[in-house]
C-alpha distance (Angstrom), angle and dihedral (degrees) to the residues before:
residue distance angle dihedral
M1 . . .
K2 3.81 . .
K3 3.80 121.4 .
H4 3.80 109.7 -138.8
F5 3.81 124.6 -138.6
D6 3.76 130.5 162.4
Y7 3.81 94.3 -132.4
I8 3.78 139.7 14.0
V9 3.82 112.3 -147.8
V10 3.80 114.2 -159.7
G11 3.81 112.3 -157.8
G12 3.78 128.8 34.5
G13 3.80 102.7 -147.1
I14 3.80 124.9 112.6
S15 3.81 95.8 -64.1
G16 3.82 95.1 43.9
C17 3.81 92.8 48.4
V18 3.80 94.0 48.6
L19 3.80 92.9 45.2
S20 3.81 93.1 48.4
Y21 3.79 91.1 51.8
T22 3.81 92.3 47.0
L23 3.81 92.3 50.3
M24 3.79 90.3 50.9
K25 3.80 91.9 46.4
Y26 3.80 88.0 57.9
G27 3.80 91.4 50.4
A28 3.82 102.5 -96.4
S29 3.80 124.6 133.2
V30 3.80 116.5 -125.9
I31 3.78 139.7 -167.6
M32 3.81 118.2 -168.0
Y33 3.80 126.4 -155.4
D34 3.79 115.8 -160.5
M35 3.79 143.2 151.0
P36 3.83 101.3 -151.6
K37 3.81 94.2 -170.7
E38 3.82 90.1 58.0
N39 3.81 94.5 54.3
K40 3.81 107.7 127.9
S41 3.80 99.9 178.2
S42 3.80 120.1 25.9
A43 3.81 94.6 38.6
V44 3.83 90.1 63.3
A45 3.81 98.2 36.9
A46 3.81 118.7 118.3
G47 3.82 87.2 -142.7
L48 3.81 96.9 -134.4
W49 3.78 119.5 158.9
N50 3.77 122.4 -159.8
P51 3.83 129.6 157.5
I52 3.82 93.8 -151.4
V53 3.82 128.7 72.8
L54 3.79 94.7 -133.8
K55 3.80 97.4 -162.9
R56 3.82 92.3 60.4
M57 3.82 99.0 18.4
K58 3.80 92.4 -126.0
K59 3.79 127.0 139.4
V60 3.77 118.1 -108.1
W61 3.81 114.3 -110.2
K62 3.85 108.5 -81.9
A63 3.80 89.9 -3.3
D64 3.82 96.5 157.6
E65 3.80 94.4 53.4
M66 3.79 91.2 44.6
I67 3.79 95.3 50.4
D68 3.81 92.0 49.5
E69 3.80 92.7 51.8
L70 3.82 93.3 42.5
H71 3.80 92.3 57.0
A72 3.81 90.2 50.1
V73 3.81 100.1 44.1
Y74 3.81 107.3 43.9
P75 3.84 96.2 50.6
D76 3.82 87.8 48.9
M77 3.80 89.4 51.2
E78 3.81 89.9 50.9
E79 3.80 88.7 55.8
W80 3.83 92.3 45.6
T81 3.81 92.6 51.5
S82 3.84 97.1 34.2
S83 3.80 87.1 -128.6
N84 3.81 140.0 119.1
F85 3.79 119.7 -128.5
F86 3.83 107.0 123.8
D87 3.81 110.6 95.6
P88 3.81 123.3 174.5
V89 3.81 105.1 -144.4
S90 3.78 127.8 174.5
I91 3.81 117.6 -117.3
R92 3.81 114.7 -148.8
R93 3.81 120.5 -155.7
V94 3.82 110.4 -150.6
F95 3.81 111.6 -148.4
H96 3.79 121.2 -130.9
N97 3.81 96.7 -162.8
A98 3.80 144.0 0.3
G99 3.79 91.1 -93.2
E100 3.80 91.0 63.9
Q101 3.79 89.3 51.2
N102 3.80 90.4 53.0
T103 3.80 92.4 48.0
W104 3.80 90.5 51.5
M105 3.80 93.2 52.4
E106 3.81 91.8 46.5
L107 3.80 91.0 52.3
C108 3.81 90.7 49.2
D109 3.81 87.3 66.2
S110 3.82 91.6 54.4
P111 3.84 116.6 94.9
A112 3.79 88.6 -141.4
F113 3.82 93.5 58.6
S114 3.81 105.8 25.0
P115 3.86 94.2 84.9
Y116 3.81 89.1 61.2
L117 3.83 105.4 36.9
E118 3.79 130.0 66.4
G119 3.80 107.4 -128.0
C120 3.79 98.1 -127.9
I121 3.79 142.5 64.3
S122 3.82 110.3 -108.3
P123 3.81 133.1 -156.4
L124 3.79 116.0 -110.4
P125 3.81 119.6 -101.6
K126 3.80 117.6 -99.1
G127 3.79 110.6 -76.2
V128 3.81 97.6 20.3
I129 3.81 116.0 115.9
G130 3.81 121.0 -141.8
A131 3.80 137.2 129.1
F132 3.82 99.9 -148.3
E133 3.82 104.9 46.0
S134 3.79 121.2 -131.7
G135 3.79 151.2 -99.9
R136 3.80 125.1 -127.4
M137 3.78 126.5 -139.7
K138 3.79 126.1 -135.2
G139 3.80 127.7 -137.5
T140 3.80 95.5 19.5
G141 3.78 129.8 126.4
R142 3.78 148.3 133.0
L143 3.76 137.8 -89.9
N144 3.80 115.1 -139.9
V145 3.79 90.0 -129.1
S146 3.80 99.8 -169.0
A147 3.81 92.7 49.2
F148 3.81 89.7 44.6
M149 3.80 94.9 52.9
E150 3.80 93.6 43.9
A151 3.81 91.0 50.7
V152 3.81 93.8 49.1
H153 3.80 93.6 45.7
E154 3.81 90.3 50.7
A155 3.83 92.2 48.1
L156 3.81 89.6 52.0
R157 3.82 91.5 47.2
K158 3.80 89.7 56.8
E159 3.82 87.8 58.2
N160 3.83 93.4 43.9
G161 3.79 87.6 -110.8
F162 3.81 101.8 122.0
R163 3.79 130.6 74.8
E164 3.79 120.5 -178.1
E165 3.78 97.6 -147.8
R166 3.76 138.1 101.6
F167 3.81 113.4 -91.3
E168 3.80 112.0 -124.9
W169 3.78 109.1 -145.9
D170 3.79 93.7 -168.8
A171 3.82 88.7 61.3
V172 3.83 92.4 63.0
F173 3.81 115.1 107.9
R174 3.79 119.1 -166.4
D175 3.81 131.0 -158.0
T176 3.78 134.1 166.4
E177 3.83 93.7 -80.2
G178 3.78 103.4 41.3
I179 3.79 142.4 -66.0
D180 3.78 141.2 -55.0
Y181 3.79 119.6 -147.9
K182 3.80 115.3 178.3
D183 3.83 104.3 -65.0
V184 3.84 94.6 -10.2
R185 3.81 130.6 91.3
A186 3.83 118.3 -166.4
H187 3.79 141.8 163.7
A188 3.81 91.3 -123.6
V189 3.80 146.0 -14.5
I190 3.81 122.2 -127.4
S191 3.80 122.3 -158.1
C192 3.81 113.9 -142.5
E193 3.80 92.8 160.6
G194 3.81 96.2 129.8
A195 3.78 110.2 177.1
Q196 3.81 92.9 21.9
M197 3.81 89.4 59.0
A198 3.79 91.5 44.9
L199 3.81 91.4 50.7
K200 3.84 93.7 37.9
E201 3.81 92.3 -124.1
H202 3.83 117.0 151.9
A203 3.80 88.4 -38.0
L204 3.78 144.1 114.7
D205 3.79 109.3 -73.2
Q206 3.81 109.8 -112.9
D207 3.81 129.1 158.7
G208 3.80 124.5 -142.3
F209 3.79 103.7 61.8
S210 3.79 123.7 129.0
P211 3.82 104.9 -175.5
V212 3.80 120.7 -152.0
K213 3.79 123.9 -158.9
G214 3.79 117.7 -138.5
E215 3.80 132.3 -172.7
V216 3.81 132.1 -162.7
I217 3.78 135.9 -177.8
R218 3.81 131.5 -151.4
V219 3.81 110.7 -137.1
K220 3.81 133.9 -168.4
L221 3.83 111.5 -140.5
D222 3.79 127.0 -155.3
K223 3.81 90.8 -122.0
P224 3.82 135.7 18.0
L225 3.80 124.6 -81.7
E226 3.79 117.6 -144.8
N227 3.80 115.0 -98.8
E228 3.77 96.8 -89.7
C229 3.80 143.4 84.5
I230 3.80 119.8 -97.1
H231 3.81 114.5 -152.1
Q232 3.83 119.8 -161.7
K233 3.80 106.4 142.6
H234 3.83 88.2 -53.7
F235 3.80 123.1 38.4
M236 3.81 126.3 -117.9
L237 3.80 109.4 -159.4
S238 3.80 120.9 -166.6
E239 3.82 112.8 -126.1
G240 3.83 97.9 175.7
K241 3.82 127.2 -110.4
Q242 3.83 88.9 70.5
E243 3.81 89.8 -65.9
V244 3.80 127.0 129.4
T245 3.78 136.0 -175.8
V246 3.81 111.9 -132.8
G247 3.80 124.9 -163.7
A248 2.78 171.3 -21.2
T249 3.77 125.7 -121.1
Y250 3.80 128.1 -176.5
A251 3.82 130.3 -135.0
W252 3.78 133.4 157.5
D253 3.79 98.0 -153.1
G254 3.80 141.1 34.0
F255 3.80 92.5 64.4
N256 3.80 93.7 156.7
D257 3.80 96.7 40.2
G258 3.79 96.2 85.8
P259 3.82 122.3 -146.4
T260 3.80 113.7 -8.0
L261 3.79 130.9 -146.7
A262 3.82 92.4 -131.4
K263 3.80 93.4 58.5
K264 3.80 92.4 43.0
E265 3.79 89.2 54.6
E266 3.82 90.7 46.9
L267 3.80 91.3 54.9
E268 3.80 93.9 43.7
A269 3.81 89.5 50.8
H270 3.81 88.2 53.2
V271 3.80 91.2 54.9
D272 3.82 89.6 48.5
K273 3.79 88.5 54.8
V274 3.81 100.0 46.2
W275 3.82 104.2 31.0
N276 3.80 123.0 75.5
G277 3.78 97.2 -149.5
T278 3.76 144.9 37.0
H279 3.79 128.5 -59.8
N280 3.77 142.2 173.7
T281 3.80 130.2 -155.0
L282 3.81 116.0 -115.7
Y283 3.80 99.6 -175.2
H284 3.79 143.7 -19.7
L285 3.84 128.9 -138.1
S286 3.78 137.8 -177.2
G287 3.79 134.0 -160.5
V288 3.79 142.6 167.9
R289 3.80 124.3 -110.3
P290 3.83 110.3 -144.8
A291 3.81 94.4 -138.5
T292 3.80 123.8 163.9
K293 3.79 130.6 -131.5
D294 3.82 93.3 -106.3
R295 3.84 95.6 35.0
R296 3.81 92.3 -117.5
P297 3.81 120.4 120.2
M298 3.80 123.8 -113.0
V299 3.80 114.6 -117.0
G300 3.77 119.5 157.5
P301 3.79 147.7 51.7
H302 3.77 123.4 -24.5
A303 3.80 121.3 -138.6
L304 3.82 89.0 -103.9
E305 3.79 115.5 82.9
H306 3.83 118.5 -99.4
T307 3.81 89.1 7.5
W308 3.80 126.3 119.9
V309 3.80 138.7 -176.3
F310 3.80 125.1 -139.4
G311 3.80 112.9 173.5
G312 3.78 145.9 59.3
M313 3.81 93.3 117.5
G314 3.79 95.0 136.5
S315 3.79 111.8 -160.6
R316 3.83 93.9 -18.3
A317 3.80 101.9 70.8
V318 3.82 93.1 119.1
L319 3.81 90.1 56.3
M320 3.81 99.3 37.6
A321 3.80 105.8 37.1
P322 3.84 100.1 74.5
Y323 3.81 94.5 51.7
L324 3.80 95.0 40.9
A325 3.81 91.6 46.9
K326 3.79 89.1 55.2
V327 3.81 90.4 50.7
L328 3.81 92.6 51.4
V329 3.80 97.1 42.0
E330 3.80 93.7 47.6
H331 3.80 87.4 51.5
F332 3.81 88.7 54.9
M333 3.80 94.2 45.1
Y334 3.79 103.9 34.8
G335 3.80 106.6 14.8
T336 3.80 93.6 -115.3
D337 3.80 118.1 162.2
L338 3.77 123.3 -82.8
L339 3.81 120.1 -136.6
A340 3.80 107.4 -88.8
E341 3.81 92.6 -151.7
C342 3.81 90.4 57.5
L343 3.80 101.1 49.4
P344 3.82 112.3 123.9
S345 3.81 89.0 -139.4
R346 3.82 90.2 74.3
F347 3.82 87.3 81.8
S348 3.81 95.3 50.5
């Protein structure tokens, strides 16, 4: 006998968890398929959200809409799961020269940037090295991604909406009304497989991805860092107990090689440069960002009937997923427009 759900969500990382919650909030029933131990993106993510590209001091695409939805969705998900994983944390941009200081102060006078930038130049925290002080951002923070995913998976389990097994795309059968998958009947299936899609591993086939490998290290410092994130090329994120996460690197190959000595040494050299004290590395991780060729996410129908794609958010899934989930779910429920620049068909 078939078990009926409105939607099958494939992938239980950041995007799949947010989308599943949003579907349920709008009254749809959901079953998620995920193999948490095979997660190559969200499980390694630092979980930072930030509406400004700090290297170039440009706003992220649709940043205002995304920030508004983020601050509504994650606290609601904490309440739904009876868990804590949403942590507002200040991000501090360390300046490399006087010109960057001047640019910061000019942007603080702009209505587009003033909600996100403190309008002053600030001294650096104790232990951080830098000749030109810093500026702090407003409304930023981090999602404890592992705790978030575990909480959502457990909440879905309680409603018989989570299966820890690999989804087999060749076992999907489509008809005019929806799909059959083993013992499940649904209106549609949505791929949120992220890195697996980008790497074409056991996933829905979709063109347009340009995966990026990233590596981070966890470091023990000789003294505490204030509870914030320090950005100077790489980020140094306080984790408490005198520990920080440092990252992230970029590479466009070696996706299956795991953490590499060269990148570990690059990150340790960064800490040597910016920290006035001693440190030792506790562990070293790598992951794959499911970025796209044009750096826009993929949200919309796949070429296969009753099949949808929700992903391609690169390193900004925490920021983007709540807003993009609302766009997709309101399209399902009310027929509102999708975002033309995000349609997967643009890579056909």
